[in-house]
PQR file with spaces between the fields and no chain letter, atoms N, CA, C, O and H, PARSE charges and radii, in Angstrom:
ATOM       1  N    MET     1     142.434   97.782  122.736 -0.4000 1.5000
ATOM       2  CA   MET     1     143.421   98.353  122.823 -0.0000 2.0000
ATOM       3  C    MET     1     142.939   99.611  121.039  0.5500 1.7000
ATOM       4  O    MET     1     143.202  100.778  120.749 -0.5500 1.4000
ATOM       5  N    GLN     2     142.055   98.308  120.222 -0.4000 1.5000
ATOM       6  CA   GLN     2     142.445   98.887  119.210 -0.0000 2.0000
ATOM       7  C    GLN     2     141.440  100.683  118.978  0.5500 1.7000
ATOM       8  O    GLN     2     142.030  101.695  118.602 -0.5500 1.4000
ATOM       9  H    GLN     2     141.842   97.360  120.457  0.4000 1.0000
ATOM      10  N    SER     3     140.721  100.669  119.134 -0.4000 1.5000
ATOM      11  CA   SER     3     139.806  101.760  120.069 -0.0000 2.0000
ATOM      12  C    SER     3     141.058  103.269  119.905  0.5500 1.7000
ATOM      13  O    SER     3     141.039  104.295  119.225 -0.5500 1.4000
ATOM      14  H    SER     3     140.241   99.846  119.439  0.4000 1.0000
ATOM      15  N    ILE     4     142.392  102.480  121.291 -0.4000 1.5000
ATOM      16  CA   ILE     4     142.830  103.666  121.834 -0.0000 2.0000
ATOM      17  C    ILE     4     144.084  103.995  120.522  0.5500 1.7000
ATOM      18  O    ILE     4     144.908  104.905  120.617 -0.5500 1.4000
ATOM      19  H    ILE     4     142.407  101.647  121.844  0.4000 1.0000
ATOM      20  N    ARG     5     143.984  102.967  119.245 -0.4000 1.5000
ATOM      21  CA   ARG     5     145.139  103.583  118.040 -0.0000 2.0000
ATOM      22  C    ARG     5     144.413  104.300  117.157  0.5500 1.7000
ATOM      23  O    ARG     5     144.565  105.361  116.551 -0.5500 1.4000
ATOM      24  H    ARG     5     143.315  102.228  119.167  0.4000 1.0000
ATOM      25  N    GLY     6     143.376  103.247  117.252 -0.4000 1.5000
ATOM      26  CA   GLY     6     142.643  103.999  116.269 -0.0000 2.0000
ATOM      27  C    GLY     6     142.567  105.588  116.226  0.5500 1.7000
ATOM      28  O    GLY     6     142.431  106.074  115.103 -0.5500 1.4000
ATOM      29  H    GLY     6     143.252  102.386  117.745  0.4000 1.0000
ATOM      30  N    VAL     7     142.659  106.712  117.622 -0.4000 1.5000
ATOM      31  CA   VAL     7     142.516  107.700  118.378 -0.0000 2.0000
ATOM      32  C    VAL     7     144.027  108.222  118.294  0.5500 1.7000
ATOM      33  O    VAL     7     144.224  109.193  117.564 -0.5500 1.4000
ATOM      34  H    VAL     7     142.770  106.318  118.534  0.4000 1.0000
ATOM      35  N    LEU     8     144.912  107.764  118.851 -0.4000 1.5000
ATOM      36  CA   LEU     8     146.296  108.371  118.931 -0.0000 2.0000
ATOM      37  C    LEU     8     146.470  107.885  118.117  0.5500 1.7000
ATOM      38  O    LEU     8     145.297  107.537  118.252 -0.5500 1.4000
ATOM      39  H    LEU     8     144.753  106.975  119.444  0.4000 1.0000
ATOM      40  N    GLY     9     146.931  107.193  116.841 -0.4000 1.5000
ATOM      41  CA   GLY     9     147.617  106.692  115.602 -0.0000 2.0000
ATOM      42  C    GLY     9     147.672  107.178  114.668  0.5500 1.7000
ATOM      43  O    GLY     9     148.359  106.897  113.685 -0.5500 1.4000
ATOM      44  H    GLY     9     147.884  107.476  116.731  0.4000 1.0000
ATOM      45  N    VAL    10     146.579  108.407  114.918 -0.4000 1.5000
ATOM      46  CA   VAL    10     146.585  109.373  114.145 -0.0000 2.0000
ATOM      47  C    VAL    10     147.948  110.314  113.545  0.5500 1.7000
ATOM      48  O    VAL    10     148.953  110.535  114.219 -0.5500 1.4000
ATOM      49  H    VAL    10     146.021  108.635  115.716  0.4000 1.0000
ATOM      50  N    PRO    11     147.775  110.697  112.435 -0.5600 1.5000
ATOM      51  CA   PRO    11     149.679  111.280  112.465  0.2800 2.0000
ATOM      52  C    PRO    11     149.256  112.783  113.278  0.5500 1.7000
ATOM      53  O    PRO    11     148.141  113.303  113.302 -0.5500 1.4000
ATOM      54  N    ASN    12     150.472  113.261  113.895 -0.4000 1.5000
ATOM      55  CA   ASN    12     150.812  114.252  115.081 -0.0000 2.0000
ATOM      56  C    ASN    12     149.560  114.528  116.208  0.5500 1.7000
ATOM      57  O    ASN    12     149.253  115.708  116.375 -0.5500 1.4000
ATOM      58  H    ASN    12     151.378  112.839  113.875  0.4000 1.0000
ATOM      59  N    ILE    13     149.022  113.770  116.779 -0.4000 1.5000
ATOM      60  CA   ILE    13     148.532  113.229  118.038 -0.0000 2.0000
ATOM      61  C    ILE    13     149.449  113.736  118.663  0.5500 1.7000
ATOM      62  O    ILE    13     150.337  112.924  118.401 -0.5500 1.4000
ATOM      63  H    ILE    13     149.271  112.811  116.643  0.4000 1.0000
ATOM      64  N    THR    14     150.144  114.855  119.626 -0.4000 1.5000
ATOM      65  CA   THR    14     151.212  114.838  121.004 -0.0000 2.0000
ATOM      66  C    THR    14     150.772  114.262  122.021  0.5500 1.7000
ATOM      67  O    THR    14     151.578  113.694  122.758 -0.5500 1.4000
ATOM      68  H    THR    14     149.423  115.515  119.840  0.4000 1.0000
ATOM      69  N    TYR    15     149.423  114.256  122.320 -0.4000 1.5000
ATOM      70  CA   TYR    15     148.719  114.636  123.681 -0.0000 2.0000
ATOM      71  C    TYR    15     147.183  114.527  123.547  0.5500 1.7000
ATOM      72  O    TYR    15     146.338  114.873  122.722 -0.5500 1.4000
ATOM      73  H    TYR    15     148.767  114.717  121.722  0.4000 1.0000
ATOM      74  N    ALA    16     147.207  113.962  124.600 -0.4000 1.5000
ATOM      75  CA   ALA    16     145.275  113.599  124.296 -0.0000 2.0000
ATOM      76  C    ALA    16     145.011  113.492  126.317  0.5500 1.7000
ATOM      77  O    ALA    16     145.694  113.020  127.226 -0.5500 1.4000
ATOM      78  H    ALA    16     147.894  113.681  125.271  0.4000 1.0000
ATOM      79  N    LYS    17     143.817  114.131  126.262 -0.4000 1.5000
ATOM      80  CA   LYS    17     142.953  114.125  127.951 -0.0000 2.0000
ATOM      81  C    LYS    17     142.063  112.706  128.468  0.5500 1.7000
ATOM      82  O    LYS    17     140.976  112.405  127.975 -0.5500 1.4000
ATOM      83  H    LYS    17     143.262  114.514  125.524  0.4000 1.0000
ATOM      84  N    TRP    18     142.602  112.081  129.323 -0.4000 1.5000
ATOM      85  CA   TRP    18     141.491  110.475  129.414 -0.0000 2.0000
ATOM      86  C    TRP    18     141.316  110.755  130.409  0.5500 1.7000
ATOM      87  O    TRP    18     142.172  110.992  131.262 -0.5500 1.4000
ATOM      88  H    TRP    18     143.485  112.325  129.724  0.4000 1.0000
ATOM      89  N    ASP    19     139.847  110.798  130.550 -0.4000 1.5000
ATOM      90  CA   ASP    19     139.085  111.622  131.442 -0.0000 2.0000
ATOM      91  C    ASP    19     139.039  109.766  131.659  0.5500 1.7000
ATOM      92  O    ASP    19     139.224  108.788  130.935 -0.5500 1.4000
ATOM      93  H    ASP    19     139.153  110.606  129.857  0.4000 1.0000
ATOM      94  N    CYS    20     138.637  110.054  133.264 -0.4000 1.5000
ATOM      95  CA   CYS    20     138.759  108.427  134.235 -0.0000 2.0000
ATOM      96  C    CYS    20     137.974  108.918  135.036  0.5500 1.7000
ATOM      97  O    CYS    20     138.208  108.598  136.202 -0.5500 1.4000
ATOM      98  H    CYS    20     138.487  110.848  133.852  0.4000 1.0000
ATOM      99  N    ASN    21     136.693  109.911  134.798 -0.4000 1.5000
ATOM     100  CA   ASN    21     135.787  109.586  135.617 -0.0000 2.0000
ATOM     101  C    ASN    21     135.074  108.618  135.813  0.5500 1.7000
ATOM     102  O    ASN    21     134.766  108.450  136.993 -0.5500 1.4000
ATOM     103  H    ASN    21     136.503  110.171  133.852  0.4000 1.0000
ATOM     104  N    ARG    22     134.274  107.144  134.323 -0.4000 1.5000
ATOM     105  CA   ARG    22     133.264  106.352  134.419 -0.0000 2.0000
ATOM     106  C    ARG    22     134.411  105.961  135.577  0.5500 1.7000
ATOM     107  O    ARG    22     135.445  106.522  135.941 -0.5500 1.4000
ATOM     108  H    ARG    22     134.524  107.281  133.364  0.4000 1.0000
ATOM     109  N    TYR    23     133.663  104.608  136.019 -0.4000 1.5000
ATOM     110  CA   TYR    23     133.917  103.665  136.224 -0.0000 2.0000
ATOM     111  C    TYR    23     132.278  102.456  136.840  0.5500 1.7000
ATOM     112  O    TYR    23     131.088  102.769  136.857 -0.5500 1.4000
ATOM     113  H    TYR    23     132.823  104.153  135.724  0.4000 1.0000
ATOM     114  N    VAL    24     132.790  101.420  137.157 -0.4000 1.5000
ATOM     115  CA   VAL    24     131.840  100.620  137.189 -0.0000 2.0000
ATOM     116  C    VAL    24     130.274  101.532  138.232  0.5500 1.7000
ATOM     117  O    VAL    24     130.173  102.266  139.215 -0.5500 1.4000
ATOM     118  H    VAL    24     133.757  101.165  137.143  0.4000 1.0000
ATOM     119  N    THR    25     129.669  101.105  137.580 -0.4000 1.5000
ATOM     120  CA   THR    25     128.314  101.912  138.272 -0.0000 2.0000
ATOM     121  C    THR    25     127.662  100.595  139.292  0.5500 1.7000
ATOM     122  O    THR    25     127.534  100.962  140.460 -0.5500 1.4000
ATOM     123  H    THR    25     129.750  100.508  136.782  0.4000 1.0000
ATOM     124  N    GLN    26     127.274   99.266  139.051 -0.4000 1.5000
ATOM     125  CA   GLN    26     126.605   98.583  139.064 -0.0000 2.0000
ATOM     126  C    GLN    26     127.553   97.689  139.142  0.5500 1.7000
ATOM     127  O    GLN    26     127.570   97.221  138.003 -0.5500 1.4000
ATOM     128  H    GLN    26     127.378   98.969  138.102  0.4000 1.0000
ATOM     129  N    PRO    27     128.563   97.008  139.914 -0.5600 1.5000
ATOM     130  CA   PRO    27     128.918   96.261  140.061  0.2800 2.0000
ATOM     131  C    PRO    27     128.288   94.799  140.131  0.5500 1.7000
ATOM     132  O    PRO    27     127.556   94.487  141.071 -0.5500 1.4000
ATOM     133  N    GLY    28     128.585   93.957  139.148 -0.4000 1.5000
ATOM     134  CA   GLY    28     128.498   92.732  139.157 -0.0000 2.0000
ATOM     135  C    GLY    28     128.433   92.204  137.368  0.5500 1.7000
ATOM     136  O    GLY    28     127.813   92.753  136.458 -0.5500 1.4000
ATOM     137  H    GLY    28     129.179   94.210  138.385  0.4000 1.0000
ATOM     138  N    SER    29     129.315   90.955  137.308 -0.4000 1.5000
ATOM     139  CA   SER    29     129.457   90.348  136.141 -0.0000 2.0000
ATOM     140  C    SER    29     129.049   89.323  135.792  0.5500 1.7000
ATOM     141  O    SER    29     129.277   88.258  136.367 -0.5500 1.4000
ATOM     142  H    SER    29     129.819   90.508  138.047  0.4000 1.0000
ATOM     143  N    SER    30     128.308   89.482  134.688 -0.4000 1.5000
ATOM     144  CA   SER    30     127.883   88.445  133.651 -0.0000 2.0000
ATOM     145  C    SER    30     128.669   87.476  133.951  0.5500 1.7000
ATOM     146  O    SER    30     128.097   86.483  134.399 -0.5500 1.4000
ATOM     147  H    SER    30     128.122   90.346  134.221  0.4000 1.0000
ATOM     148  N    TYR    31     129.980   87.416  133.839 -0.4000 1.5000
ATOM     149  CA   TYR    31     131.114   86.596  133.202 -0.0000 2.0000
ATOM     150  C    TYR    31     131.671   86.164  134.570  0.5500 1.7000
ATOM     151  O    TYR    31     131.868   84.968  134.782 -0.5500 1.4000
ATOM     152  H    TYR    31     130.445   88.223  133.475  0.4000 1.0000
ATOM     153  N    LEU    32     131.893   86.957  135.367 -0.4000 1.5000
ATOM     154  CA   LEU    32     132.466   85.635  136.612 -0.0000 2.0000
ATOM     155  C    LEU    32     131.794   84.894  137.549  0.5500 1.7000
ATOM     156  O    LEU    32     130.981   85.193  138.423 -0.5500 1.4000
ATOM     157  H    LEU    32     131.733   87.929  135.195  0.4000 1.0000
ATOM     158  N    ALA    33     132.137   84.194  137.306 -0.4000 1.5000
ATOM     159  CA   ALA    33     131.158   83.110  137.991 -0.0000 2.0000
ATOM     160  C    ALA    33     130.980   83.472  139.502  0.5500 1.7000
ATOM     161  O    ALA    33     131.940   83.860  140.167 -0.5500 1.4000
ATOM     162  H    ALA    33     132.797   83.951  136.596  0.4000 1.0000
ATOM     163  N    PRO    34     129.756   83.337  140.010 -0.5600 1.5000
ATOM     164  CA   PRO    34     129.312   83.649  141.886  0.2800 2.0000
ATOM     165  C    PRO    34     130.372   83.970  143.213  0.5500 1.7000
ATOM     166  O    PRO    34     130.466   84.816  144.102 -0.5500 1.4000
ATOM     167  N    ASP    35     131.183   82.603  142.709 -0.4000 1.5000
ATOM     168  CA   ASP    35     132.117   82.855  144.164 -0.0000 2.0000
ATOM     169  C    ASP    35     133.320   84.102  143.644  0.5500 1.7000
ATOM     170  O    ASP    35     134.007   84.588  144.543 -0.5500 1.4000
ATOM     171  H    ASP    35     131.106   81.916  141.987  0.4000 1.0000
ATOM     172  N    ARG    36     133.508   84.506  142.445 -0.4000 1.5000
ATOM     173  CA   ARG    36     134.779   86.003  142.091 -0.0000 2.0000
ATOM     174  C    ARG    36     134.082   87.089  141.778  0.5500 1.7000
ATOM     175  O    ARG    36     134.747   88.002  141.289 -0.5500 1.4000
ATOM     176  H    ARG    36     132.950   84.111  141.715  0.4000 1.0000
ATOM     177  N    GLN    37     132.787   87.288  141.932 -0.4000 1.5000
ATOM     178  CA   GLN    37     132.358   88.790  141.868 -0.0000 2.0000
ATOM     179  C    GLN    37     132.563   89.835  142.896  0.5500 1.7000
ATOM     180  O    GLN    37     132.452   91.057  142.807 -0.5500 1.4000
ATOM     181  H    GLN    37     132.247   86.546  142.330  0.4000 1.0000
ATOM     182  N    SER    38     132.983   88.849  144.189 -0.4000 1.5000
ATOM     183  CA   SER    38     133.723   89.809  144.680 -0.0000 2.0000
ATOM     184  C    SER    38     135.414   90.706  143.791  0.5500 1.7000
ATOM     185  O    SER    38     136.019   91.675  144.249 -0.5500 1.4000
ATOM     186  H    SER    38     133.073   87.856  144.261  0.4000 1.0000
ATOM     187  N    HIS    39     135.588   90.296  143.098 -0.4000 1.5000
ATOM     188  CA   HIS    39     137.116   90.316  142.480 -0.0000 2.0000
ATOM     189  C    HIS    39     136.892   91.414  141.061  0.5500 1.7000
ATOM     190  O    HIS    39     137.765   92.121  140.556 -0.5500 1.4000
ATOM     191  H    HIS    39     135.097   89.509  142.726  0.4000 1.0000
ATOM     192  N    LEU    40     136.187   91.353  140.853 -0.4000 1.5000
ATOM     193  CA   LEU    40     135.695   92.257  139.843 -0.0000 2.0000
ATOM     194  C    LEU    40     136.366   93.794  139.886  0.5500 1.7000
ATOM     195  O    LEU    40     136.584   94.764  139.161 -0.5500 1.4000
ATOM     196  H    LEU    40     135.478   90.779  141.263  0.4000 1.0000
ATOM     197  N    TRP    41     136.491   93.440  140.898 -0.4000 1.5000
ATOM     198  CA   TRP    41     136.654   95.482  141.495 -0.0000 2.0000
ATOM     199  C    TRP    41     138.244   95.372  141.353  0.5500 1.7000
ATOM     200  O    TRP    41     138.789   96.293  140.745 -0.5500 1.4000
ATOM     201  H    TRP    41     136.314   92.652  141.487  0.4000 1.0000
ATOM     202  N    ILE    42     138.742   94.727  141.664 -0.4000 1.5000
ATOM     203  CA   ILE    42     140.293   94.137  141.411 -0.0000 2.0000
ATOM     204  C    ILE    42     140.705   94.074  139.974  0.5500 1.7000
ATOM     205  O    ILE    42     141.634   94.710  139.477 -0.5500 1.4000
ATOM     206  H    ILE    42     138.299   93.979  142.158  0.4000 1.0000
ATOM     207  N    ASP    43     139.860   93.181  139.325 -0.4000 1.5000
ATOM     208  CA   ASP    43     140.043   92.624  137.962 -0.0000 2.0000
ATOM     209  C    ASP    43     139.580   94.334  137.115  0.5500 1.7000
ATOM     210  O    ASP    43     140.598   94.601  136.476 -0.5500 1.4000
ATOM     211  H    ASP    43     139.105   92.663  139.729  0.4000 1.0000
ATOM     212  N    TYR    44     138.972   95.012  136.977 -0.4000 1.5000
ATOM     213  CA   TYR    44     139.272   96.244  136.843 -0.0000 2.0000
ATOM     214  C    TYR    44     139.647   96.922  136.799  0.5500 1.7000
ATOM     215  O    TYR    44     139.257   97.757  135.983 -0.5500 1.4000
ATOM     216  H    TYR    44     138.145   94.795  137.496  0.4000 1.0000
ATOM     217  N    VAL    45     140.869   97.213  137.726 -0.4000 1.5000
ATOM     218  CA   VAL    45     141.734   97.761  138.016 -0.0000 2.0000
ATOM     219  C    VAL    45     143.064   97.163  137.598  0.5500 1.7000
ATOM     220  O    VAL    45     143.870   98.018  137.231 -0.5500 1.4000
ATOM     221  H    VAL    45     141.187   96.534  138.388  0.4000 1.0000
ATOM     222  N    ASN    46     143.452   96.038  137.566 -0.4000 1.5000
ATOM     223  CA   ASN    46     144.222   95.337  137.111 -0.0000 2.0000
ATOM     224  C    ASN    46     143.888   94.995  135.727  0.5500 1.7000
ATOM     225  O    ASN    46     144.618   94.126  135.250 -0.5500 1.4000
ATOM     226  H    ASN    46     142.797   95.344  137.864  0.4000 1.0000
ATOM     227  N    ALA    47     143.006   95.437  134.988 -0.4000 1.5000
ATOM     228  CA   ALA    47     143.050   95.600  133.277 -0.0000 2.0000
ATOM     229  C    ALA    47     142.950   97.236  133.653  0.5500 1.7000
ATOM     230  O    ALA    47     143.974   97.479  134.291 -0.5500 1.4000
ATOM     231  H    ALA    47     142.413   96.142  135.376  0.4000 1.0000
ATOM     232  N    LEU    48     142.471   97.963  133.576 -0.4000 1.5000
ATOM     233  CA   LEU    48     143.244   99.320  133.700 -0.0000 2.0000
ATOM     234  C    LEU    48     144.136   99.489  133.475  0.5500 1.7000
ATOM     235  O    LEU    48     144.477  100.141  132.489 -0.5500 1.4000
ATOM     236  H    LEU    48     141.639   97.765  133.058  0.4000 1.0000
ATOM     237  N    TYR    49     145.081   98.848  134.491 -0.4000 1.5000
ATOM     238  CA   TYR    49     146.728   99.190  134.424 -0.0000 2.0000
ATOM     239  C    TYR    49     146.966   98.354  133.325  0.5500 1.7000
ATOM     240  O    TYR    49     147.125   99.275  132.524 -0.5500 1.4000
ATOM     241  H    TYR    49     144.804   98.318  135.292  0.4000 1.0000
ATOM     242  N    THR    50     147.113   97.383  132.667 -0.4000 1.5000
ATOM     243  CA   THR    50     147.565   97.291  131.834 -0.0000 2.0000
ATOM     244  C    THR    50     146.977   97.638  130.365  0.5500 1.7000
ATOM     245  O    THR    50     147.319   96.934  129.415 -0.5500 1.4000
ATOM     246  H    THR    50     146.984   96.634  133.317  0.4000 1.0000
ATOM     247  N    LEU    51     146.246   98.536  130.216 -0.4000 1.5000
ATOM     248  CA   LEU    51     145.645   98.973  129.326 -0.0000 2.0000
ATOM     249  C    LEU    51     146.940  100.282  129.701  0.5500 1.7000
ATOM     250  O    LEU    51     148.029  100.354  129.132 -0.5500 1.4000
ATOM     251  H    LEU    51     145.969   99.108  130.988  0.4000 1.0000
ATOM     252  N    MET    52     146.383  101.316  130.913 -0.4000 1.5000
ATOM     253  CA   MET    52     147.469  102.231  130.711 -0.0000 2.0000
ATOM     254  C    MET    52     148.427  102.219  129.720  0.5500 1.7000
ATOM     255  O    MET    52     148.752  103.030  128.853 -0.5500 1.4000
ATOM     256  H    MET    52     145.498  101.258  131.375  0.4000 1.0000
ATOM     257  N    GLU    53     149.005  100.551  130.204 -0.4000 1.5000
ATOM     258  CA   GLU    53     150.978  100.859  130.077 -0.0000 2.0000
ATOM     259  C    GLU    53     150.988  100.149  128.693  0.5500 1.7000
ATOM     260  O    GLU    53     151.874  100.616  127.978 -0.5500 1.4000
ATOM     261  H    GLU    53     148.741   99.892  130.908  0.4000 1.0000
ATOM     262  N    LYS    54     150.400   99.342  128.211 -0.4000 1.5000
ATOM     263  CA   LYS    54     150.497   99.110  126.665 -0.0000 2.0000
ATOM     264  C    LYS    54     149.761  100.673  125.800  0.5500 1.7000
ATOM     265  O    LYS    54     150.031  100.729  124.600 -0.5500 1.4000
ATOM     266  H    LYS    54     149.680   98.962  128.792  0.4000 1.0000
ATOM     267  N    THR    55     148.871  101.885  126.384 -0.4000 1.5000
ATOM     268  CA   THR    55     149.254  102.795  125.549 -0.0000 2.0000
ATOM     269  C    THR    55     150.143  103.785  126.180  0.5500 1.7000
ATOM     270  O    THR    55     150.198  104.678  125.334 -0.5500 1.4000
ATOM     271  H    THR    55     148.651  101.839  127.359  0.4000 1.0000
ATOM     272  N    ALA    56     150.980  104.195  127.329 -0.4000 1.5000
ATOM     273  CA   ALA    56     152.585  104.343  127.178 -0.0000 2.0000
ATOM     274  C    ALA    56     153.210  103.629  126.313  0.5500 1.7000
ATOM     275  O    ALA    56     153.622  104.257  125.338 -0.5500 1.4000
ATOM     276  H    ALA    56     150.935  103.471  128.017  0.4000 1.0000
ATOM     277  N    ASN    57     153.411  102.576  126.341 -0.4000 1.5000
ATOM     278  CA   ASN    57     154.816  101.450  125.627 -0.0000 2.0000
ATOM     279  C    ASN    57     153.731  101.437  124.453  0.5500 1.7000
ATOM     280  O    ASN    57     154.120  100.422  123.875 -0.5500 1.4000
ATOM     281  H    ASN    57     153.077  102.065  127.133  0.4000 1.0000
ATOM     282  N    THR    58     152.619  101.884  123.701 -0.4000 1.5000
ATOM     283  CA   THR    58     152.934  101.847  122.520 -0.0000 2.0000
ATOM     284  C    THR    58     153.032  103.281  121.690  0.5500 1.7000
ATOM     285  O    THR    58     153.629  103.361  120.616 -0.5500 1.4000
ATOM     286  H    THR    58     152.303  102.709  124.171  0.4000 1.0000
ATOM     287  N    PHE    59     152.236  104.628  122.451 -0.4000 1.5000
ATOM     288  CA   PHE    59     152.979  106.134  122.884 -0.0000 2.0000
ATOM     289  C    PHE    59     153.524  106.602  123.166  0.5500 1.7000
ATOM     290  O    PHE    59     153.274  107.662  123.740 -0.5500 1.4000
ATOM     291  H    PHE    59     151.751  104.563  123.323  0.4000 1.0000
ATOM     292  N    PRO    60     154.780  106.098  122.942 -0.5600 1.5000
ATOM     293  CA   PRO    60     155.958  106.549  123.783  0.2800 2.0000
ATOM     294  C    PRO    60     155.985  108.215  123.442  0.5500 1.7000
ATOM     295  O    PRO    60     156.614  108.868  124.275 -0.5500 1.4000
ATOM     296  N    ALA    61     155.367  109.001  122.295 -0.4000 1.5000
ATOM     297  CA   ALA    61     156.104  110.403  122.573 -0.0000 2.0000
ATOM     298  C    ALA    61     154.577  110.810  122.705  0.5500 1.7000
ATOM     299  O    ALA    61     154.462  111.937  122.225 -0.5500 1.4000
ATOM     300  H    ALA    61     154.856  108.471  121.619  0.4000 1.0000
ATOM     301  N    THR    62     153.625  110.439  123.066 -0.4000 1.5000
ATOM     302  CA   THR    62     152.159  111.229  123.151 -0.0000 2.0000
ATOM     303  C    THR    62     151.833  111.058  124.765  0.5500 1.7000
ATOM     304  O    THR    62     151.491  110.187  125.566 -0.5500 1.4000
ATOM     305  H    THR    62     153.718  109.523  123.456  0.4000 1.0000
ATOM     306  N    GLU    63     152.083  112.113  124.725 -0.4000 1.5000
ATOM     307  CA   GLU    63     151.095  113.090  126.600 -0.0000 2.0000
ATOM     308  C    GLU    63     149.615  112.700  126.526  0.5500 1.7000
ATOM     309  O    GLU    63     148.594  112.774  125.843 -0.5500 1.4000
ATOM     310  H    GLU    63     152.361  112.820  124.075  0.4000 1.0000
ATOM     311  N    LEU    64     150.251  112.148  127.883 -0.4000 1.5000
ATOM     312  CA   LEU    64     148.880  111.232  127.922 -0.0000 2.0000
ATOM     313  C    LEU    64     148.322  111.862  129.725  0.5500 1.7000
ATOM     314  O    LEU    64     148.840  111.378  130.731 -0.5500 1.4000
ATOM     315  H    LEU    64     151.081  112.088  128.438  0.4000 1.0000
ATOM     316  N    MET    65     146.935  113.264  129.826 -0.4000 1.5000
ATOM     317  CA   MET    65     147.024  113.604  131.528 -0.0000 2.0000
ATOM     318  C    MET    65     145.117  112.932  130.908  0.5500 1.7000
ATOM     319  O    MET    65     144.235  113.104  130.066 -0.5500 1.4000
ATOM     320  H    MET    65     146.514  113.658  129.009  0.4000 1.0000
ATOM     321  N    LEU    66     145.593  111.969  132.366 -0.4000 1.5000
ATOM     322  CA   LEU    66     144.898  112.027  133.008 -0.0000 2.0000
ATOM     323  C    LEU    66     143.899  112.133  134.482  0.5500 1.7000
ATOM     324  O    LEU    66     144.330  112.036  135.631 -0.5500 1.4000
ATOM     325  H    LEU    66     146.309  111.829  133.050  0.4000 1.0000
ATOM     326  N    CYS    67     142.736  112.315  134.148 -0.4000 1.5000
ATOM     327  CA   CYS    67     141.702  113.310  135.169 -0.0000 2.0000
ATOM     328  C    CYS    67     141.067  112.431  135.342  0.5500 1.7000
ATOM     329  O    CYS    67     140.871  111.418  134.671 -0.5500 1.4000
ATOM     330  H    CYS    67     142.386  112.394  133.215  0.4000 1.0000
ATOM     331  N    SER    68     140.442  112.997  136.913 -0.4000 1.5000
ATOM     332  CA   SER    68     139.809  112.238  137.548 -0.0000 2.0000
ATOM     333  C    SER    68     139.613  113.365  138.683  0.5500 1.7000
ATOM     334  O    SER    68     140.601  113.825  139.256 -0.5500 1.4000
ATOM     335  H    SER    68     140.602  113.820  137.458  0.4000 1.0000
ATOM     336  N    GLY    69     138.023  113.891  139.057 -0.4000 1.5000
ATOM     337  CA   GLY    69     137.284  115.136  140.533 -0.0000 2.0000
ATOM     338  C    GLY    69     138.659  116.132  140.379  0.5500 1.7000
ATOM     339  O    GLY    69     139.008  116.717  141.405 -0.5500 1.4000
ATOM     340  H    GLY    69     137.220  113.517  138.592  0.4000 1.0000
ATOM     341  N    GLY    70     139.515  116.364  139.035 -0.4000 1.5000
ATOM     342  CA   GLY    70     139.408  118.198  139.016 -0.0000 2.0000
ATOM     343  C    GLY    70     141.350  117.367  139.478  0.5500 1.7000
ATOM     344  O    GLY    70     142.169  118.053  140.091 -0.5500 1.4000
ATOM     345  H    GLY    70     139.231  115.889  138.202  0.4000 1.0000
ATOM     346  N    GLY    71     141.643  116.062  139.070 -0.4000 1.5000
ATOM     347  CA   GLY    71     143.128  115.681  139.323 -0.0000 2.0000
ATOM     348  C    GLY    71     143.932  115.423  137.990  0.5500 1.7000
ATOM     349  O    GLY    71     143.274  115.398  136.951 -0.5500 1.4000
ATOM     350  H    GLY    71     140.978  115.505  138.572  0.4000 1.0000
ATOM     351  N    GLY    72     145.402  115.214  137.920 -0.4000 1.5000
ATOM     352  CA   GLY    72     145.356  114.698  136.902 -0.0000 2.0000
ATOM     353  C    GLY    72     146.406  114.257  136.884  0.5500 1.7000
ATOM     354  O    GLY    72     147.008  114.510  137.927 -0.5500 1.4000
ATOM     355  H    GLY    72     145.937  115.234  138.765  0.4000 1.0000
ATOM     356  N    VAL    73     147.322  113.327  135.731 -0.4000 1.5000
ATOM     357  CA   VAL    73     148.355  112.196  136.882 -0.0000 2.0000
ATOM     358  C    VAL    73     149.165  112.326  135.057  0.5500 1.7000
ATOM     359  O    VAL    73     148.539  112.323  133.997 -0.5500 1.4000
ATOM     360  H    VAL    73     146.833  113.122  134.883  0.4000 1.0000
ATOM     361  N    TRP    74     150.263  112.401  135.189 -0.4000 1.5000
ATOM     362  CA   TRP    74     150.699  112.293  133.474 -0.0000 2.0000
ATOM     363  C    TRP    74     151.604  111.394  133.777  0.5500 1.7000
ATOM     364  O    TRP    74     152.457  111.379  134.665 -0.5500 1.4000
ATOM     365  H    TRP    74     150.771  112.404  136.050  0.4000 1.0000
ATOM     366  N    ILE    75     151.166  110.176  132.434 -0.4000 1.5000
ATOM     367  CA   ILE    75     151.810  108.329  131.871 -0.0000 2.0000
ATOM     368  C    ILE    75     152.819  108.913  130.615  0.5500 1.7000
ATOM     369  O    ILE    75     152.397  109.539  129.642 -0.5500 1.4000
ATOM     370  H    ILE    75     150.473  110.187  131.713  0.4000 1.0000
ATOM     371  N    THR    76     153.924  108.640  130.810 -0.4000 1.5000
ATOM     372  CA   THR    76     154.581  108.631  130.047 -0.0000 2.0000
ATOM     373  C    THR    76     155.580  107.180  130.236  0.5500 1.7000
ATOM     374  O    THR    76     155.851  106.712  131.342 -0.5500 1.4000
ATOM     375  H    THR    76     154.267  108.131  131.600  0.4000 1.0000
ATOM     376  N    ALA    77     156.096  106.537  128.797 -0.4000 1.5000
ATOM     377  CA   ALA    77     156.506  105.649  128.814 -0.0000 2.0000
ATOM     378  C    ALA    77     157.535  105.500  129.466  0.5500 1.7000
ATOM     379  O    ALA    77     158.068  106.591  129.668 -0.5500 1.4000
ATOM     380  H    ALA    77     155.876  106.917  127.899  0.4000 1.0000
ATOM     381  N    PRO    78     158.327  104.273  130.096 -0.5600 1.5000
ATOM     382  CA   PRO    78     158.943  103.897  130.779  0.2800 2.0000
ATOM     383  C    PRO    78     160.417  104.354  130.740  0.5500 1.7000
ATOM     384  O    PRO    78     161.220  103.917  131.564 -0.5500 1.4000
């Protein structure tokens, strides 16, 4: 979140494109126990959604276009 604050916290930033094409290319984690390796994708998605929610709530006036594979989703704070 610190990196996102550093970029979106600059005065007059009202729009950002969040390119979501990067994903885990070699699934496996040295942080997860062997019996939790199958949870890597679930943990990744949950963490991503949490980060997106925090970003939308922290910067409610900033439009974020999330894109991947040619599509886009607009995220706004609730």
